[in-house]
Each structure stands twice: as C-alpha cells, then as structure tokens.
C-alpha positions in Angstrom: 1.4 -4.5 -28.6 3.6 -4.5 -25.4 7.1 -5.5 -25.9 8.7 -8.3 -23.6 11.0 -6.5 -21.0 12.9 -9.7 -20.9 13.0 -13.0 -22.8 14.5 -16.3 -22.2 13.5 -19.8 -21.1 12.0 -21.5 -18.4 14.2 -24.7 -17.7 13.0 -27.6 -15.4 14.6 -30.9 -15.8 15.6 -31.3 -19.5 12.6 -29.4 -20.7 13.1 -26.0 -21.9 10.2 -23.3 -22.6 11.0 -20.0 -24.5 8.8 -17.2 -22.9 8.7 -13.3 -23.0 8.0 -11.6 -19.6 5.7 -8.6 -19.7 4.9 -6.0 -16.7 1.3 -6.9 -15.6 0.7 -3.6 -13.7 1.0 0.2 -14.0 1.0 2.6 -11.2 -1.0 5.8 -10.9 1.5 8.7 -10.7 1.0 12.5 -11.7 3.9 13.9 -13.6 5.7 16.9 -11.7 8.7 19.0 -12.6 10.8 20.5 -10.0 11.3 24.7 -10.0 13.1 27.1 -8.1 10.4 28.6 -5.4 9.2 31.9 -6.3 10.2 31.3 -9.9 9.4 29.6 -13.0 13.0 28.4 -13.6 13.0 24.5 -14.1 15.8 22.2 -12.0 17.9 20.2 -14.1 20.1 17.5 -12.8 23.4 16.6 -14.3 25.9 13.8 -14.1 29.1 15.7 -13.3 32.6 14.8 -12.9 33.6 15.7 -9.3 37.1 16.5 -10.1 36.7 18.6 -13.4 33.1 19.8 -13.0 32.3 18.9 -16.4 29.2 17.0 -17.5 29.7 13.1 -18.3 27.6 11.4 -21.4 25.7 8.4 -19.6 27.3 5.9 -22.3 30.9 7.1 -20.7 29.8 6.1 -17.2 30.8 2.7 -15.5 30.0 1.2 -12.4 33.1 0.9 -9.8 33.1 -1.1 -6.7 35.3 0.2 -3.6 37.9 -2.7 -2.5 39.3 -0.6 0.4 41.7 2.4 1.1 39.7 4.5 -1.5 40.8 1.9 -4.3 38.3 1.1 -6.9 37.7 -1.9 -9.4 35.7 -0.7 -12.6 33.2 -2.9 -14.4 31.5 -2.3 -17.6 28.0 -4.0 -18.4 29.5 -6.6 -20.8 32.0 -7.6 -17.8 28.8 -7.8 -15.4 27.0 -10.0 -17.9 30.1 -12.3 -18.7 29.8 -13.6 -15.1 26.1 -15.1 -16.0 25.8 -15.7 -19.8 23.3 -18.3 -19.8 21.5 -17.6 -16.3 20.8 -14.1 -18.1 18.4 -15.9 -20.7 17.2 -18.8 -18.0 14.4 -18.9 -15.5 15.8 -22.0 -13.6 13.2 -23.8 -11.7 14.5 -25.3 -8.4 11.5 -27.0 -7.0 7.5 -27.0 -7.0 5.8 -25.8 -4.0 2.1 -25.6 -2.7 1.1 -22.0 -3.8 -0.7 -21.5 -0.1 2.8 -21.8 1.5 4.4 -18.6 0.0 3.8 -15.7 2.2 2.4 -12.8 0.3 5.4 -10.7 2.2 7.6 -12.2 -0.2 5.8 -11.1 -3.3 7.4 -7.8 -5.0 6.1 -7.4 -8.4 4.0 -9.3 -10.9 4.9 -10.4 -14.7 3.0 -12.2 -17.4 4.7 -14.8 -19.2 3.8 -15.7 -22.7 5.1 -18.4 -25.0 8.2 -17.1 -27.0 7.6 -19.1 -30.0 4.7 -20.6 -31.7 6.4 -23.9 -31.4 6.5 -23.5 -27.4 2.8 -22.8 -26.9 2.2 -26.8 -26.5 4.8 -27.1 -24.0 4.0 -23.9 -22.1 0.5 -25.2 -21.9 1.7 -28.6 -20.8 3.6 -26.9 -17.8 0.7 -24.5 -17.1 -1.9 -27.2 -16.8 0.4 -29.8 -14.8 0.9 -26.9 -12.1 -3.0 -25.8 -12.2 -3.9 -29.5 -11.7 -1.4 -29.8 -8.6 -1.8 -26.4 -7.0 1.7 -25.8 -7.4 4.2 -22.8 -7.6 7.3 -23.3 -9.3 10.1 -21.4 -7.3 13.0 -20.2 -9.7 15.7 -17.6 -10.3 16.6 -15.4 -13.0 19.2 -12.6 -13.5 17.6 -9.4 -15.1 19.0 -6.1 -15.3 22.3 -6.9 -13.5 20.5 -8.2 -10.4 19.4 -11.7 -9.4 15.8 -12.4 -8.5 13.9 -14.8 -6.6 10.7 -15.8 -8.7 7.6 -17.6 -8.1 5.7 -18.8 -11.1 2.1 -19.5 -11.1 -0.9 -20.9 -13.2 -3.6 -18.0 -13.7 -6.3 -18.6 -15.8 -4.8 -19.3 -19.5 -1.3 -17.5 -18.6 1.7 -18.6 -16.5 2.4 -15.5 -14.2 5.6 -14.4 -12.5 6.3 -12.7 -9.3 9.6 -11.2 -8.5 10.2 -12.0 -4.7 12.5 -10.9 -2.1 15.3 -13.4 -0.6 14.7 -14.4 3.1 17.4 -11.9 4.2 15.5 -8.9 2.7 12.5 -9.4 4.6 13.0 -7.8 8.2 12.0 -9.5 11.4 9.1 -7.5 12.8 10.0 -8.5 16.5 13.4 -6.8 15.8 12.3 -3.7 13.8 9.1 -2.9 15.7 9.2 -0.4 18.6 5.8 -1.6 20.0 4.1 -5.2 19.4 0.6 -6.1 21.0 2.0 -8.9 22.6 -0.8 -10.9 24.3 -3.0 -8.3 24.8 -6.3 -9.4 24.3 -10.1 -8.2 24.1 -12.9 -9.1 25.8 -15.1 -12.1 24.8 -18.3 -9.7 24.2 -15.8 -7.3 22.4 -14.3 -10.0 20.0 -18.1 -11.2 19.3 -19.1 -7.8 18.2 -15.8 -7.1 16.0 -16.8 -10.3 14.6 -20.4 -9.3 13.6 -19.0 -6.1 12.4 -16.6 -7.9 10.1 -19.4 -10.1 8.7 -21.7 -7.0 8.2 -18.9 -5.5 6.1 -18.1 -8.7 4.2 -18.5 -8.8 0.4 -16.8 -10.4 -2.6 -13.6 -9.5 -4.0 -14.3 -7.0 -6.8 -11.0 -5.1 -7.8 -13.0 -2.6 -9.8 -14.7 -1.7 -6.8 -11.7 0.2 -5.6 -9.9 3.2 -7.3 -6.8 5.8 -6.5 -8.7 8.5 -5.0 -5.6 10.0 -3.8 -4.5 10.8 -7.5 -7.8 11.9 -8.5 -7.9 14.8 -5.5 -4.3 15.6 -6.6 -5.4 16.2 -10.4 -8.7 18.0 -9.2 -6.0 19.9 -6.9 -4.1 21.0 -10.1 -7.3 21.9 -12.2 -8.6 23.8 -9.5 -5.6 26.0 -8.7 -5.0 26.5 -12.6 -8.7 28.0 -12.4 -8.0 29.7 -9.4 -10.6 28.3 -7.2 -10.6 27.7 -3.7 -8.9 24.4 -2.3 -11.3 22.4 0.0 -8.5 20.6 2.3 -9.3 17.0 2.8 -11.0 15.8 6.4 -8.6 14.9 9.0 -8.0 11.3 10.1 -10.2 10.5 13.1 -9.0 10.0 16.5 -7.9 6.5 18.0 -10.4 5.3 19.7 -10.2 4.9 23.3 -10.4 1.4 24.8 -13.0 2.4 27.4 -15.4 3.4 24.5 -14.5 0.3 22.6 -17.7 -1.4 22.9 -19.9 1.4 22.3 -17.8 2.5 18.7 -18.0 -1.2 17.8 -21.9 -1.3 18.4 -22.6 1.8 16.4 -20.6 0.7 13.7 -22.4 -2.8 13.5 -25.7 -0.8 13.5 -24.5 1.7 10.6 -23.6 -1.3 8.4 -26.4 -3.1 8.6 -28.4 -0.1 7.7 -26.5 0.1 4.6 -24.8 3.4 5.7 -21.1 4.4 6.2 -19.6 2.7 9.3 -17.7 5.5 10.2 -15.1 5.5 12.4 -15.1 9.0 13.1 -16.9 10.0 16.6 -17.4 13.8 15.6 -19.4 12.3 11.9 -21.2 9.8 14.2 -22.2 12.3 16.9 -23.2 14.7 14.4 -25.7 12.2 12.7 -27.0 11.0 16.0 -27.8 14.5 17.2 -29.3 15.6 13.8 -31.6 12.5 14.0 -32.4 13.4 17.7 -32.8 17.0 17.3 -30.4 17.8 19.6 -27.3 20.1 19.8 -26.9 23.7 19.6 -29.3 25.7 17.7 -28.0 28.5 15.9 -29.6 32.1 16.9 -31.1 31.1 20.0 -28.1 30.6 22.4 -29.4 27.5 23.5 -26.3 24.9 24.3 -26.5 21.0 24.6 -28.4 19.4 27.7 -25.7 18.3 30.2 -27.3 15.1 30.1 -26.6 14.6 26.3 -23.0 15.2 27.1 -23.0 12.6 29.8 -24.3 10.1 27.4 -21.5 10.8 24.8 -18.1 8.8 24.6 -15.0 10.2 25.8 -14.0 10.0 22.0 -16.9 11.8 21.1 -16.4 14.5 23.5 -12.7 14.7 22.4 -13.9 15.2 18.7 -16.3 18.0 19.9 -13.5 19.7 22.1 -11.3 19.8 19.1 -14.2 21.2 17.0 -14.8 23.7 19.8 -11.4 24.4 20.0 -11.1 23.5 23.9 -7.5 24.1 25.1 -5.6 21.2 27.0 -8.4 18.7 25.9 -5.9 16.0 25.3 -5.0 15.8 28.8 -8.5 16.1 30.7 -10.2 13.4 32.4 -13.8 12.7 31.2 -15.4 15.0 33.7 -13.3 17.9 32.9 -13.9 17.3 29.2 -17.8 17.4 30.0 -17.7 20.7 31.8 -15.1 22.4 29.2 -17.2 21.2 26.6 -20.4 22.5 28.1 -18.8 25.8 28.8 -17.3 26.4 25.3 -20.7 25.5 23.9 
C-alpha cells in the first residue's frame, strides 16, 4: 500500500479531521543516464565546496539566504519548521466556494485525501457529503516540504481530493506576457457555422482511457529499434498553417471526413493525396504524365504549398498562388 506523503488535520471552525495525503497521479517517463559523447563514460554530479573543491555530504548542507553585501543567514530544516509548527500539520480551510468558480489555470497537482484514523471516518464522510450536497469546494492552505500551498479540496465519489494551487501573483497575465493576441479578429458567419459543424461532428464523451502517451511509446520503440540495429523512421512533420483564404474549404473537407468516420486530417498534403487517389489523378509512375493544370487550379493554396514542399520547389514560401501553380506544374 502507498504511504502518505503528508499527514495532518483538516480544520474548519472547531472541527478537525485527521487525514493522510497521497499522490493521485504519476507521469510517464523514460529513464535516461548521461554520457560523454563518443564514449561509454557516465556523467556524475557532485555537491562540491567551491572553496576547497571537496565533495560535501547531503546531510551537511544547510540553506542560506543572502541579506546583502555578500552576507548570508544560514537556516537548518528545524529552524524553518519552527516558524510554522502547527500549520505544517494543518489544512486550514479559509472559506467554501462554488466549485465552478475556480479557474482550472490555478490547479497545480492532484492528491487523494484519506481518513487518518478509523475514528475519523465518520467526520470525514460528513464533510465530504455536506460539500457534495452544496457543490462546494474548500479553499485551504498548508505547509509541506518547506513551502506554503494554496489548495482546493473537493468531493470526488467517496473521497475528498486536494488540488494544490498557484497563488494569484504566480499566474501570469496573458495580455502582459504574450507577443500576439487575437484581439477583435472574427470569422465570417459561414466560417463560424462550418466550424461549429466540425466541432459537433467530432464531439463525444470524455473517456480518459481513450487517450494515451504516444510520444513515450515512440521513444521506447526508438530505443528498442536502435538496440536491434533497425532503421529508424522519423515521425510525420507538423502540418503547415491553414491559409485564411482556404479556411472555408479546409473546414468543409474536415466536416466531410469526420461525418464519414475517417480521420479529419488537417494536413493538406495528406488530404490531397487521398483525393487524387480516389479520383485517379496525379502523376503516374513510369508514364511521365503530369497532373492536369485544371486540377492544380482547383487546389487550395495550402495544398499547393504542401505539394511544392514535397517536390522540393525552391522559394515556394514567398510565391503567389499563380507562381505556385506554375512552379508545381514544372516540377511535376
């Protein structure tokens, strides 16, 4: 069984509920070691005294805070704990709020809370059920590992779940941080309607098990392939940005694909490849026959750019549409 990473009491009013806190999530990761390039020599890190050059044991390391002019105040763990002796073991509820009022941007990491003792089960259940009946979340603070956290406690089934949260001054203002914001830019009504149709055609129920970490899977497959000496196949490149002039056509094609149950690909080159295969057009191998100019004229600019990239047409990114058609026809 898992061991609690923190234990203490939830306190609200004069009521105290002993609880243990357990990690609710774990991340996928592939373990790597570091080596000097071209050798099998491992890289190691050491804690070294910068004056003597000698390695220092972890137990002999204390924290120091600079107070100016190169002067430091040294603090050991006991001294840090002494300034919050009770709070380090207390989840102090400050207020109860409507659960939907909390913007998810404030959530940091999720933990399960369990009753700390057999005697605490009834009081724990009372708090859980009262919060669930009123759709409330408790906003609390706790000190853990030398840091104070803001936290939201919410009912989830038969448990209470705690979300550590960022304080307000830790969340960046998008308008101050981002170089480019959409402002009042708006789509045409027909484009907005088509985008709505696409969203509805791709709608479904939230099933967490439907999604998995494909990147970690590919990294593991890469490791296995290199260990066997197999050839490595690179992943498909990200699709080019959709040109604003092609937006309606790309949306329409995406809706059609989603309704047919096929992949609603956003990659113009892939979509174009599927279209030409169905229509029997395109360059035929061994016959030297190129695509009809009327087919090129019917393609979107994004499709033309993707095809130009595949044909390695130089200067394609700065070409106008007519120039792209001409260059693609010549390259094909």
